Every structure is written in C-alpha cells, then in structure tokens.
N, C-alpha and C positions, 0 to 999 in steps of 0.2 A: 406601188405598181398600177393600181388600181387606177387612182387619181390622174396618174400620168397616161394611160390607156383611153382615159371617158373620149368620148365620139369621136374614136380614131378607128381603123378596122388595120388587123393586122394580117401580113401575105408573108406566108413564110418564104424563101428562097428561094426552095423550091417549086413554087408555085409560080412564082413572079414571072418570068417568059409565058407564060399561058393569060396571069393577069393582065400584063399588058396589052395582049393581043384580044382578048377579048374585052377588058375594059378600058372609060375614060380614067386612067388615075390621079389626072389633073387636077380633077375637081370634088375629090377625094382625100381627108386626111389618113393618109396609111405610113404604116411603119412595119420594118423589116427589122431581125434580128439572126447575125452570122457570128461562126467563128472562122478564123481566119486560120487557112488547110496549108495555104503554102505561100511564103513571101519569097519574092525576089529580088536580088540586089538591088539596091536604086541605081538608078544609070541616066543619063546623062541625053535629052531630047536634041536636036537641031539645031538650037537656039541657045545652047547650053547650061539650059535652068535643069536641074536635079528632079526626079520625081520617084515613086515606088509603084509598085503592081501588089496588090491584095489578093488572095483567091479564098471567096468566101461560099461558106457552106453552111447549110441549116443544120446536119446532122440526119436528115432523114433519108436522103438519097445522095450517097458520094457521089453520085456521077454526075449531078447539077452542082455547078460551081457559075459563082457570080467576080469578072476578076472587074476591082477597085482603081482606078487609077488616083493617084494622091499628089498632086501638086500643088507648087507655093507654100503656103505658110501651113497648109493642112502637111503636107510633105514633113516641111520642119519638124513640126510640133511632131508628129507620132512615126515616123520610119524608122524607130528603135522599136515598136509595141512589138511583146512577144507574139512569134505563133502560139496557136492555140486560145488567144483571148476571143471573148466574147466581144 
C-alpha cells in the first residue's frame, strides 16, 4: 500500500466537498476510499442505456455520502458488486 500511495494525497470522502472548494485537485495526484453504503437498482437512461448509482461513505461521518454513477463498461463489469464492499 505504501508503494501504491507514494506521491499521492489521501482525501477522505467526508472531506472531498471542502477540498474541491478549497484546492485545485486537477494538479494533484489524489486518491480516496469508500464503502458502498447503498445501491440503487440499475436504471435506464433516456437513451436506453442502463446505469447504476452507488452511495459511498468513508464511515467517519455517515451524513457525508458521495453518489457515484456507473455507465457503460464500468456498469456492466461492476453492477453486481455487493453493498458493504470497499
């Protein structure tokens, strides 16, 4: 893990909103971790393509969740991932 995180900045999901407002993260190699705390049943977009929505949390502040929308190949590969997965 130390090798993978070398020269990267860890930003907790519960801090993401404030960090995005305060810093230019496009110039930083950053990473975050989250737990799938809720999954919405796959839905169809107006164009007929299916997508999934996951609610992610870092388990520090359960009121601070990030919604992640999965489309295309990412949806096809990961839509069956279990709730509770990191």
